[in-house]
A tleap script that builds the chain and sets N, CA, C and O, in Angstrom:
source leaprc.protein.ff14SB
mol = sequence {
  NMET THR PRO ASP SER VAL VAL THR ILE PHE
  GLN GLN ALA LEU GLU VAL ILE LEU VAL LEU
  THR MET ILE THR LEU ILE PRO ALA LEU MET
  VAL GLY LEU LEU VAL SER MET PHE GLN ALA
  ALA THR GLN ILE ASN GLU MET THR LEU SER
  PHE ILE PRO LYS LEU LEU ILE THR LEU VAL
  THR LEU MET ALA ALA GLY PRO TRP MET LEU
  ARG LEU ILE LEU GLU TYR THR SER LYS LEU
  ILE HIE ASP ILE PRO TYR LEU ILE CGLY
}
set mol.1.N position { 46.003 74.754 68.461 }
set mol.1.CA position { 44.752 75.480 68.528 }
set mol.1.C position { 44.852 76.667 67.576 }
set mol.1.O position { 45.680 77.560 67.754 }
set mol.2.N position { 44.010 76.657 66.588 }
set mol.2.CA position { 44.044 77.711 65.581 }
set mol.2.C position { 43.157 78.879 66.002 }
set mol.2.O position { 42.268 78.715 66.838 }
set mol.3.N position { 43.391 80.042 65.435 }
set mol.3.CA position { 42.516 81.173 65.741 }
set mol.3.C position { 41.060 80.918 65.348 }
set mol.3.O position { 40.145 81.438 65.987 }
set mol.4.N position { 40.844 80.127 64.308 }
set mol.4.CA position { 39.468 79.814 63.907 }
set mol.4.C position { 38.738 78.996 64.975 }
set mol.4.O position { 37.555 79.222 65.231 }
set mol.5.N position { 39.435 78.059 65.590 }
set mol.5.CA position { 38.796 77.257 66.635 }
set mol.5.C position { 38.500 78.098 67.872 }
set mol.5.O position { 37.481 77.897 68.533 }
set mol.6.N position { 39.388 79.039 68.186 }
set mol.6.CA position { 39.145 79.931 69.327 }
set mol.6.C position { 37.922 80.799 69.067 }
set mol.6.O position { 37.088 80.982 69.954 }
set mol.7.N position { 37.814 81.331 67.861 }
set mol.7.CA position { 36.665 82.166 67.508 }
set mol.7.C position { 35.377 81.349 67.538 }
set mol.7.O position { 34.340 81.841 67.982 }
set mol.8.N position { 35.438 80.110 67.071 }
set mol.8.CA position { 34.254 79.246 67.082 }
set mol.8.C position { 33.803 78.936 68.506 }
set mol.8.O position { 32.611 78.984 68.810 }
set mol.9.N position { 34.755 78.619 69.372 }
set mol.9.CA position { 34.419 78.347 70.775 }
set mol.9.C position { 33.817 79.579 71.431 }
set mol.9.O position { 32.825 79.488 72.153 }
set mol.10.N position { 34.422 80.727 71.175 }
set mol.10.CA position { 33.925 81.977 71.755 }
set mol.10.C position { 32.534 82.304 71.223 }
set mol.10.O position { 31.680 82.764 71.980 }
set mol.11.N position { 32.296 82.078 69.947 }
set mol.11.CA position { 30.997 82.340 69.347 }
set mol.11.C position { 29.927 81.428 69.943 }
set mol.11.O position { 28.823 81.883 70.243 }
set mol.12.N position { 30.243 80.153 70.116 }
set mol.12.CA position { 29.284 79.223 70.710 }
set mol.12.C position { 28.987 79.598 72.161 }
set mol.12.O position { 27.846 79.498 72.611 }
set mol.13.N position { 30.017 80.030 72.890 }
set mol.13.CA position { 29.802 80.445 74.280 }
set mol.13.C position { 28.890 81.666 74.339 }
set mol.13.O position { 28.003 81.736 75.190 }
set mol.14.N position { 29.099 82.619 73.450 }
set mol.14.CA position { 28.240 83.806 73.431 }
set mol.14.C position { 26.805 83.462 73.050 }
set mol.14.O position { 25.865 84.060 73.574 }
set mol.15.N position { 26.632 82.509 72.147 }
set mol.15.CA position { 25.275 82.088 71.781 }
set mol.15.C position { 24.564 81.445 72.961 }
set mol.15.O position { 23.385 81.710 73.194 }
set mol.16.N position { 25.268 80.605 73.705 }
set mol.16.CA position { 24.668 79.962 74.882 }
set mol.16.C position { 24.309 81.019 75.930 }
set mol.16.O position { 23.230 80.971 76.520 }
set mol.17.N position { 25.207 81.961 76.156 }
set mol.17.CA position { 24.949 83.026 77.132 }
set mol.17.C position { 23.753 83.867 76.706 }
set mol.17.O position { 22.902 84.205 77.528 }
set mol.18.N position { 23.687 84.204 75.416 }
set mol.18.CA position { 22.581 85.008 74.916 }
set mol.18.C position { 21.244 84.295 75.090 }
set mol.18.O position { 20.265 84.907 75.517 }
set mol.19.N position { 21.199 83.019 74.767 }
set mol.19.CA position { 19.951 82.252 74.917 }
set mol.19.C position { 19.546 82.176 76.384 }
set mol.19.O position { 18.375 82.360 76.715 }
set mol.20.N position { 20.497 81.909 77.254 }
set mol.20.CA position { 20.175 81.763 78.677 }
set mol.20.C position { 19.701 83.069 79.294 }
set mol.20.O position { 18.806 83.060 80.140 }
set mol.21.N position { 20.277 84.178 78.894 }
set mol.21.CA position { 19.841 85.454 79.460 }
set mol.21.C position { 18.502 85.898 78.887 }
set mol.21.O position { 17.678 86.467 79.603 }
set mol.22.N position { 18.283 85.644 77.611 }
set mol.22.CA position { 17.016 86.053 77.008 }
set mol.22.C position { 15.835 85.269 77.570 }
set mol.22.O position { 14.724 85.791 77.660 }
set mol.23.N position { 16.075 84.024 77.946 }
set mol.23.CA position { 15.002 83.207 78.523 }
set mol.23.C position { 14.448 83.872 79.785 }
set mol.23.O position { 13.243 83.828 80.034 }
set mol.24.N position { 15.320 84.482 80.574 }
set mol.24.CA position { 14.861 85.100 81.816 }
set mol.24.C position { 14.508 86.577 81.651 }
set mol.24.O position { 13.646 87.089 82.365 }
set mol.25.N position { 15.161 87.261 80.724 }
set mol.25.CA position { 14.930 88.700 80.605 }
set mol.25.C position { 13.651 89.062 79.859 }
set mol.25.O position { 12.967 90.014 80.235 }
set mol.26.N position { 13.321 88.323 78.817 }
set mol.26.CA position { 12.154 88.693 78.006 }
set mol.26.C position { 10.855 88.653 78.812 }
set mol.26.O position { 10.086 89.610 78.726 }
set mol.27.N position { 10.562 87.601 79.592 }
set mol.27.CA position { 9.331 87.649 80.397 }
set mol.27.C position { 9.339 88.787 81.423 }
set mol.27.O position { 8.305 89.412 81.659 }
set mol.28.N position { 10.493 89.060 82.034 }
set mol.28.CA position { 10.561 90.152 83.005 }
set mol.28.C position { 10.335 91.502 82.327 }
set mol.28.O position { 9.680 92.376 82.895 }
set mol.29.N position { 10.862 91.678 81.133 }
set mol.29.CA position { 10.638 92.927 80.404 }
set mol.29.C position { 9.179 93.086 80.005 }
set mol.29.O position { 8.639 94.191 80.058 }
set mol.30.N position { 8.540 91.997 79.609 }
set mol.30.CA position { 7.124 92.064 79.235 }
set mol.30.C position { 6.250 92.416 80.439 }
set mol.30.O position { 5.342 93.240 80.331 }
set mol.31.N position { 6.526 91.794 81.578 }
set mol.31.CA position { 5.762 92.102 82.784 }
set mol.31.C position { 6.026 93.536 83.222 }
set mol.31.O position { 5.106 94.236 83.646 }
set mol.32.N position { 7.272 93.976 83.121 }
set mol.32.CA position { 7.599 95.359 83.466 }
set mol.32.C position { 6.863 96.352 82.589 }
set mol.32.O position { 6.413 97.394 83.065 }
set mol.33.N position { 6.738 96.033 81.298 }
set mol.33.CA position { 5.997 96.906 80.392 }
set mol.33.C position { 4.518 96.954 80.761 }
set mol.33.O position { 3.914 98.027 80.768 }
set mol.34.N position { 3.936 95.803 81.066 }
set mol.34.CA position { 2.522 95.768 81.463 }
set mol.34.C position { 2.279 96.537 82.756 }
set mol.34.O position { 1.295 97.268 82.869 }
set mol.35.N position { 3.166 96.375 83.728 }
set mol.35.CA position { 3.013 97.087 84.997 }
set mol.35.C position { 3.198 98.582 84.786 }
set mol.35.O position { 2.494 99.380 85.405 }
set mol.36.N position { 4.125 98.975 83.932 }
set mol.36.CA position { 4.337 100.405 83.656 }
set mol.36.C position { 3.115 101.015 82.981 }
set mol.36.O position { 2.737 102.147 83.283 }
set mol.37.N position { 2.495 100.270 82.067 }
set mol.37.CA position { 1.278 100.775 81.433 }
set mol.37.C position { 0.151 100.899 82.457 }
set mol.37.O position { -0.624 101.855 82.423 }
set mol.38.N position { 0.067 99.932 83.362 }
set mol.38.CA position { -0.938 100.008 84.426 }
set mol.38.C position { -0.677 101.211 85.330 }
set mol.38.O position { -1.610 101.920 85.708 }
set mol.39.N position { 0.595 101.444 85.677 }
set mol.39.CA position { 0.937 102.587 86.523 }
set mol.39.C position { 0.642 103.905 85.819 }
set mol.39.O position { 0.177 104.857 86.446 }
set mol.40.N position { 0.907 103.961 84.533 }
set mol.40.CA position { 0.627 105.195 83.794 }
set mol.40.C position { -0.875 105.445 83.694 }
set mol.40.O position { -1.317 106.593 83.749 }
set mol.41.N position { -1.654 104.390 83.548 }
set mol.41.CA position { -3.100 104.548 83.430 }
set mol.41.C position { -3.737 104.942 84.752 }
set mol.41.O position { -4.698 105.712 84.773 }
set mol.42.N position { -3.211 104.421 85.858 }
set mol.42.CA position { -3.811 104.702 87.161 }
set mol.42.C position { -3.066 105.775 87.938 }
set mol.42.O position { -3.525 106.190 89.002 }
set mol.43.N position { -1.936 106.230 87.437 }
set mol.43.CA position { -1.086 107.244 88.069 }
set mol.43.C position { -0.610 106.807 89.452 }
set mol.43.O position { -0.502 107.622 90.369 }
set mol.44.N position { -0.331 105.527 89.589 }
set mol.44.CA position { 0.246 104.991 90.817 }
set mol.44.C position { 1.750 104.924 90.614 }
set mol.44.O position { 2.221 104.278 89.678 }
set mol.45.N position { 2.508 105.582 91.479 }
set mol.45.CA position { 3.963 105.596 91.353 }
set mol.45.C position { 4.604 104.872 92.539 }
set mol.45.O position { 5.272 105.487 93.370 }
set mol.46.N position { 4.397 103.598 92.599 }
set mol.46.CA position { 4.965 102.778 93.669 }
set mol.46.C position { 6.043 101.891 93.081 }
set mol.46.O position { 5.782 101.153 92.131 }
set mol.47.N position { 7.260 101.945 93.629 }
set mol.47.CA position { 8.386 101.193 93.092 }
set mol.47.C position { 8.210 99.683 93.284 }
set mol.47.O position { 8.586 98.900 92.411 }
set mol.48.N position { 7.646 99.277 94.409 }
set mol.48.CA position { 7.492 97.845 94.649 }
set mol.48.C position { 6.453 97.227 93.733 }
set mol.48.O position { 6.460 96.015 93.520 }
set mol.49.N position { 5.559 98.041 93.187 }
set mol.49.CA position { 4.548 97.524 92.278 }
set mol.49.C position { 5.175 96.986 90.999 }
set mol.49.O position { 4.636 96.062 90.390 }
set mol.50.N position { 6.288 97.541 90.590 }
set mol.50.CA position { 6.949 97.022 89.394 }
set mol.50.C position { 7.997 95.967 89.741 }
set mol.50.O position { 8.297 95.109 88.911 }
set mol.51.N position { 8.551 96.011 90.936 }
set mol.51.CA position { 9.624 95.086 91.305 }
set mol.51.C position { 9.104 93.688 91.617 }
set mol.51.O position { 9.669 92.702 91.143 }
set mol.52.N position { 8.057 93.590 92.392 }
set mol.52.CA position { 7.541 92.294 92.841 }
set mol.52.C position { 7.055 91.421 91.679 }
set mol.52.O position { 7.421 90.247 91.630 }
set mol.53.N position { 6.250 91.934 90.741 }
set mol.53.CA position { 5.839 91.061 89.627 }
set mol.53.C position { 7.014 90.608 88.760 }
set mol.53.O position { 7.033 89.465 88.301 }
set mol.54.N position { 7.989 91.481 88.530 }
set mol.54.CA position { 9.153 91.075 87.745 }
set mol.54.C position { 9.953 90.005 88.468 }
set mol.54.O position { 10.444 89.068 87.838 }
set mol.55.N position { 10.088 90.129 89.767 }
set mol.55.CA position { 10.789 89.122 90.556 }
set mol.55.C position { 10.061 87.783 90.506 }
set mol.55.O position { 10.684 86.736 90.330 }
set mol.56.N position { 8.750 87.823 90.660 }
set mol.56.CA position { 7.968 86.589 90.642 }
set mol.56.C position { 8.006 85.907 89.276 }
set mol.56.O position { 8.158 84.688 89.201 }
set mol.57.N position { 7.871 86.675 88.201 }
set mol.57.CA position { 7.895 86.051 86.871 }
set mol.57.C position { 9.282 85.518 86.547 }
set mol.57.O position { 9.404 84.521 85.836 }
set mol.58.N position { 10.325 86.159 87.051 }
set mol.58.CA position { 11.677 85.649 86.844 }
set mol.58.C position { 11.858 84.326 87.581 }
set mol.58.O position { 12.440 83.390 87.032 }
set mol.59.N position { 11.372 84.238 88.806 }
set mol.59.CA position { 11.463 82.986 89.555 }
set mol.59.C position { 10.664 81.867 88.895 }
set mol.59.O position { 11.128 80.729 88.823 }
set mol.60.N position { 9.472 82.185 88.418 }
set mol.60.CA position { 8.646 81.182 87.748 }
set mol.60.C position { 9.316 80.726 86.453 }
set mol.60.O position { 9.305 79.539 86.126 }
set mol.61.N position { 9.891 81.665 85.727 }
set mol.61.CA position { 10.586 81.315 84.485 }
set mol.61.C position { 11.789 80.435 84.767 }
set mol.61.O position { 12.028 79.466 84.046 }
set mol.62.N position { 12.549 80.755 85.804 }
set mol.62.CA position { 13.703 79.932 86.160 }
set mol.62.C position { 13.281 78.540 86.613 }
set mol.62.O position { 13.964 77.558 86.321 }
set mol.63.N position { 12.164 78.450 87.321 }
set mol.63.CA position { 11.686 77.135 87.741 }
set mol.63.C position { 11.209 76.317 86.546 }
set mol.63.O position { 11.431 75.107 86.491 }
set mol.64.N position { 10.560 76.969 85.599 }
set mol.64.CA position { 10.026 76.250 84.443 }
set mol.64.C position { 11.120 75.888 83.442 }
set mol.64.O position { 11.138 74.774 82.916 }
set mol.65.N position { 12.029 76.822 83.177 }
set mol.65.CA position { 13.056 76.599 82.158 }
set mol.65.C position { 14.382 76.148 82.751 }
set mol.65.O position { 15.333 75.908 82.006 }
set mol.66.N position { 14.470 76.030 84.054 }
set mol.66.CA position { 15.720 75.662 84.710 }
set mol.66.C position { 16.318 74.350 84.244 }
set mol.66.O position { 17.509 74.305 83.936 }
set mol.67.N position { 15.537 73.278 84.180 }
set mol.67.CA position { 16.118 72.010 83.698 }
set mol.67.C position { 16.646 72.103 82.267 }
set mol.67.O position { 17.703 71.554 81.956 }
set mol.68.N position { 15.917 72.793 81.408 }
set mol.68.CA position { 16.376 72.959 80.033 }
set mol.68.C position { 17.647 73.804 79.976 }
set mol.68.O position { 18.563 73.503 79.211 }
set mol.69.N position { 17.700 74.851 80.778 }
set mol.69.CA position { 18.880 75.705 80.813 }
set mol.69.C position { 20.095 74.930 81.321 }
set mol.69.O position { 21.192 75.065 80.778 }
set mol.70.N position { 19.901 74.134 82.343 }
set mol.70.CA position { 20.991 73.312 82.873 }
set mol.70.C position { 21.465 72.297 81.838 }
set mol.70.O position { 22.665 72.069 81.692 }
set mol.71.N position { 20.529 71.693 81.126 }
set mol.71.CA position { 20.883 70.738 80.078 }
set mol.71.C position { 21.693 71.418 78.976 }
set mol.71.O position { 22.647 70.837 78.459 }
set mol.72.N position { 21.319 72.639 78.616 }
set mol.72.CA position { 22.046 73.384 77.589 }
set mol.72.C position { 23.476 73.683 78.027 }
set mol.72.O position { 24.411 73.542 77.239 }
set mol.73.N position { 23.647 74.091 79.275 }
set mol.73.CA position { 24.986 74.376 79.793 }
set mol.73.C position { 25.813 73.091 79.856 }
set mol.73.O position { 26.987 73.086 79.487 }
set mol.74.N position { 25.204 72.014 80.320 }
set mol.74.CA position { 25.931 70.747 80.416 }
set mol.74.C position { 26.328 70.203 79.043 }
set mol.74.O position { 27.425 69.668 78.886 }
set mol.75.N position { 25.450 70.334 78.056 }
set mol.75.CA position { 25.785 69.877 76.710 }
set mol.75.C position { 26.954 70.678 76.134 }
set mol.75.O position { 27.864 70.109 75.532 }
set mol.76.N position { 26.924 71.996 76.321 }
set mol.76.CA position { 28.016 72.824 75.815 }
set mol.76.C position { 29.328 72.482 76.513 }
set mol.76.O position { 30.369 72.362 75.867 }
set mol.77.N position { 29.273 72.326 77.831 }
set mol.77.CA position { 30.484 72.023 78.591 }
set mol.77.C position { 31.037 70.648 78.239 }
set mol.77.O position { 32.246 70.492 78.068 }
set mol.78.N position { 30.167 69.654 78.128 }
set mol.78.CA position { 30.661 68.318 77.787 }
set mol.78.C position { 31.229 68.283 76.372 }
set mol.78.O position { 32.220 67.596 76.124 }
set mol.79.N position { 30.618 69.015 75.440 }
set mol.79.CA position { 31.159 69.092 74.084 }
set mol.79.C position { 32.523 69.768 74.090 }
set mol.79.O position { 33.439 69.340 73.387 }
set mol.80.N position { 32.653 70.816 74.878 }
set mol.80.CA position { 33.928 71.529 74.966 }
set mol.80.C position { 35.009 70.641 75.576 }
set mol.80.O position { 36.142 70.624 75.094 }
set mol.81.N position { 34.670 69.909 76.626 }
set mol.81.CA position { 35.645 69.004 77.258 }
set mol.81.C position { 35.978 67.848 76.316 }
set mol.81.O position { 37.131 67.423 76.238 }
set mol.82.N position { 34.985 67.346 75.610 }
set mol.82.CA position { 35.226 66.250 74.670 }
set mol.82.C position { 36.141 66.689 73.520 }
set mol.82.O position { 36.909 65.876 73.005 }
set mol.83.N position { 36.069 67.947 73.115 }
set mol.83.CA position { 36.868 68.444 71.995 }
set mol.83.C position { 38.273 68.891 72.392 }
set mol.83.O position { 39.037 69.312 71.523 }
set mol.84.N position { 38.636 68.815 73.655 }
set mol.84.CA position { 39.977 69.257 74.089 }
set mol.84.C position { 41.092 68.543 73.348 }
set mol.84.O position { 42.018 69.216 72.897 }
set mol.85.N position { 41.068 67.213 73.191 }
set mol.85.CA position { 42.181 66.570 72.457 }
set mol.85.C position { 42.315 67.052 71.009 }
set mol.85.O position { 43.425 67.162 70.487 }
set mol.86.N position { 41.189 67.338 70.370 }
set mol.86.CA position { 41.231 67.816 68.985 }
set mol.86.C position { 41.724 69.253 68.908 }
set mol.86.O position { 42.349 69.649 67.925 }
set mol.87.N position { 41.442 70.032 69.946 }
set mol.87.CA position { 41.878 71.424 69.945 }
set mol.87.C position { 43.363 71.549 70.258 }
set mol.87.O position { 44.026 72.461 69.763 }
set mol.88.N position { 43.885 70.651 71.064 }
set mol.88.CA position { 45.306 70.718 71.433 }
set mol.88.C position { 46.194 70.265 70.282 }
set mol.88.O position { 47.186 70.921 69.963 }
set mol.89.N position { 45.850 69.177 69.675 }
set mol.89.CA position { 46.781 68.682 68.667 }
set mol.89.C position { 46.097 68.165 67.493 }
set mol.89.O position { 46.746 67.710 66.551 }
savepdb mol mol.pdb
quit
């Protein structure tokens, strides 16, 4: 196992992690921004007003993108397991 192969595996793992986290974080951040603008316009300072919509959009995003996310993780894992003989020797 060469240092180049270790760096490549680590880079691919970070790319998969980045994609999976951004899928769930970006919609929650957008909803949080919209709710914050609404709170600033109406001067309502209720903590649950920002928490509940972000929670709901995160759940909806996970339900919608969940199969794709699982497929991405499984493809990466199966590729990594398939490449074990080439990485060892």
